[in-house]
C-alpha positions in Angstrom: -23.2 8.8 -2.1 -19.7 9.7 -0.9 -16.9 8.2 -3.0 -13.7 7.2 -1.1 -10.7 8.2 -3.1 -6.9 7.9 -3.2 -4.5 9.9 -5.3 -1.3 8.2 -6.5 1.5 10.3 -8.1 5.2 10.5 -7.7 5.0 14.3 -8.0 4.0 16.1 -4.8 2.7 19.1 -6.7 0.4 16.9 -8.7 -0.9 15.4 -5.5 -1.5 18.9 -4.1 -3.7 19.7 -7.1 -5.8 16.6 -6.8 -6.2 17.0 -3.1 -7.4 20.6 -3.6 -9.8 19.6 -6.4 -11.2 16.7 -4.3 -11.8 19.1 -1.4 -14.1 21.2 -3.6 -16.4 18.3 -4.6 -19.0 17.4 -2.0 -19.3 13.7 -3.0 -15.6 13.0 -2.8 -13.5 12.0 0.2 -9.8 11.7 0.0 -8.7 8.8 2.1 -5.0 8.8 1.1 -2.5 10.6 -1.1 0.7 8.8 -1.7 3.8 8.8 -3.9 4.2 5.0 -3.3 2.3 3.0 -5.9 2.8 -0.3 -4.0 1.3 1.2 -0.9 -1.7 2.4 -3.0 -2.1 -1.0 -4.5 -2.3 -2.6 -1.1 -5.1 -0.2 -0.1 -7.1 -1.0 -3.3 -6.6 -4.7 -2.8 -7.8 -4.4 0.8 -11.1 -3.1 -0.5 -13.3 0.0 0.3 -11.7 2.4 -2.3 -14.3 3.7 -4.8 -12.1 5.8 -7.0 -8.3 6.1 -7.7 -6.6 9.0 -9.3 -3.6 7.3 -10.9 -0.5 8.7 -12.6 0.8 6.6 -15.4 4.5 7.6 -15.3 5.8 6.3 -11.9 9.3 4.8 -11.1 8.5 1.6 -9.3 5.1 0.6 -10.8 3.6 2.3 -13.8 -0.1 3.1 -13.9 -0.7 0.5 -16.6 1.1 -2.2 -14.5 -1.0 -1.1 -11.5 -4.2 -1.6 -13.4 -3.3 -5.0 -14.5 -2.3 -6.2 -11.0 -5.4 -4.6 -9.4 -7.6 -6.7 -11.7 -10.6 -4.3 -11.9 -10.9 -3.4 -8.3 -12.2 0.1 -7.8 -12.7 2.8 -10.5 -9.8 4.7 -12.1 -9.1 8.1 -13.5 -5.7 8.2 -15.1 -3.6 11.4 -14.9 -0.6 12.0 -17.2 1.2 14.6 -19.3 1.5 12.1 -22.2 -1.5 11.5 -24.5 -0.1 8.4 -26.2 -1.2 6.2 -23.2 -4.9 7.0 -23.7 -5.7 4.0 -26.0 -4.0 1.4 -23.8 -5.6 2.8 -20.7 -9.1 2.6 -22.2 -8.5 -1.1 -23.1 -8.1 -1.6 -19.3 -11.6 -0.1 -18.7 -10.6 3.1 -16.9 -13.4 5.6 -16.2 -11.5 8.6 -17.7 -8.2 10.0 -18.7 -7.0 13.5 -17.6 -4.1 15.3 -19.3 -1.9 17.5 -17.1 -2.1 20.3 -16.3 -5.6 19.3 -15.2 -8.3 22.0 -15.3 -10.9 21.9 -12.5 -13.9 21.8 -14.9 -12.4 18.8 -16.7 -11.7 17.1 -13.3 -15.3 17.7 -12.2 -16.7 16.3 -15.4 -14.6 13.1 -14.9 -15.6 12.5 -11.3 -19.2 13.3 -11.9 -19.3 10.6 -14.6 -18.0 8.1 -12.1 -20.4 9.2 -9.4 -23.4 9.0 -11.8 -22.4 5.5 -12.9 -22.2 4.3 -9.4 -25.5 5.9 -8.5 -27.2 3.9 -11.3 -25.7 0.7 -10.0 -27.1 -1.6 -7.4 -26.2 -0.5 -3.8 -24.2 -3.7 -3.3 -22.0 -2.8 -6.1 -20.6 0.3 -4.4 -20.9 -0.8 -0.7 -17.6 -1.2 1.0 -17.2 -4.9 2.0 -14.8 -4.1 4.8 -13.9 -0.7 6.2 -10.6 0.8 5.3 -8.8 1.9 8.4 -8.0 5.6 8.7 -4.4 6.3 7.7 -2.2 7.7 10.4 1.1 9.4 10.2 3.1 6.2 9.9 1.1 5.0 6.9 -0.1 1.7 8.5 -2.4 -0.3 6.2 -5.8 -1.6 7.0 -6.1 -4.1 9.8 -7.7 -6.6 7.4 -4.6 -6.6 5.3 -3.0 -10.0 5.2 -0.4 -9.5 2.5 2.1 -7.0 1.1 3.5 -6.3 -2.4 7.3 -5.8 -2.8 9.3 -4.9 -5.9 12.0 -7.4 -6.8 14.4 -7.2 -9.6 12.0 -8.3 -12.3 8.5 -8.1 -10.9 6.1 -7.0 -8.2 5.7 -9.9 -5.8 2.8 -10.6 -3.4 3.8 -12.0 0.0 1.4 -13.4 2.6 2.1 -11.9 6.0 1.6 -15.3 7.8 4.4 -16.8 5.7 7.0 -14.2 6.8 9.5 -15.5 9.4 11.8 -12.5 9.7 13.3 -9.7 7.6 17.0 -8.8 7.4 18.3 -5.4 6.4 21.5 -5.2 4.5 23.4 -2.2 3.0 21.2 -1.2 0.1 18.3 -3.8 0.2 16.4 -6.1 2.6 15.8 -9.8 2.5 12.4 -11.2 3.5 12.6 -14.8 4.7 9.4 -16.8 4.4 8.6 -20.4 5.0 9.5 -21.3 1.5 11.8 -18.7 0.0 14.0 -15.6 0.4 12.7 -12.4 -1.4 15.1 -9.5 -2.0 13.8 -6.0 -2.4 15.3 -2.5 -2.4 12.8 -1.2 0.1 14.4 0.1 3.3 13.9 -1.2 6.8 12.1 1.9 8.1 9.5 1.8 5.4 9.0 -2.0 5.8 8.6 -1.5 9.6 5.8 1.1 8.9 4.1 -1.2 6.4 3.8 -4.3 8.6 1.0 -4.5 11.2 2.2 -3.7 14.7 1.5 -6.4 17.3 2.4 -9.0 14.7 5.8 -7.8 13.7 8.4 -6.0 15.7 11.9 -4.6 15.0 14.4 -6.1 17.4 17.6 -4.9 15.9 18.7 -2.2 13.4 19.0 -5.1 10.9 16.1 -7.4 11.9 12.3 -7.4 12.0 10.7 -10.5 13.2 7.2 -12.2 13.2 6.2 -12.6 16.8 4.3 -15.8 16.2 7.3 -17.5 14.6 9.5 -17.2 17.7 10.7 -20.6 18.8 12.6 -19.6 21.9 14.4 -16.6 23.5 17.6 -16.9 25.4 18.9 -13.7 27.0 19.1 -11.3 24.0 18.9 -14.0 21.3 15.8 -15.1 19.4 15.5 -18.4 17.6 13.3 -18.5 14.5 13.5 -21.4 12.0 17.0 -22.3 13.1 18.2 -18.7 12.8 19.6 -16.9 15.8 18.6 -13.2 15.8 20.1 -10.7 18.2 18.1 -8.2 20.1 19.7 -4.7 19.9 20.1 -2.5 22.9 17.9 0.2 21.3 15.0 -2.2 20.9 15.4 -4.5 24.0 13.0 -2.7 26.4 10.1 -2.5 23.9 10.6 -6.1 22.7 10.5 -7.6 26.2 7.7 -5.4 27.3 5.6 -6.7 24.3 6.7 -10.3 25.1 5.7 -9.9 28.8 2.3 -8.6 27.6 1.7 -11.7 25.6 2.6 -13.9 28.6 5.2 -15.8 26.6 
């Protein structure tokens, strides 16, 4: 049985170590390494991840918060330099807890425990309900993903993709306009563009990303969505109209 894994840590060196250790264990496959906890949470929620190596101390979303939002999906081995989190993490049913710097023999003991537990389970318990798409260089999420998580001022908010009308980029943050509300997050436009599924969303201006199925009309270089007129920038015009022509709109 091969366990599909992701490694989540805001320190690149820590990710290098986990990636190296995973490569030495025949029953582990590293699907993704990331410094972005929200991106990792989306992968876990999409399904198909058997094991998560999760750092506790991260800036946007702590490991403890991650576990509470994930609600038991996948198996977790926590990694941290601080032993005081051990008790709280075990209350959340993690598989193991590794203190940094992590020795390989301790790492192997932890992953072997998870592997043996899953081998004893029924096959349906570890089968992947839906395949996780291979991650490419622009970090697109699985094609079955129908929501995103964004960090607002006080919380991590889940947004259904089919509710998004358009996204407007401002100086230091972006506004996500949905059918019912406006959500403000510090995430930048480039990262948001990479997160959203291509073919459903397209950037049409340095300050705007739109949902294609929410377009009401197009007049010259102006798009109308929910009463909002959105300009098409010169840089994005050719790609936008090529896509529109392909959809026979």
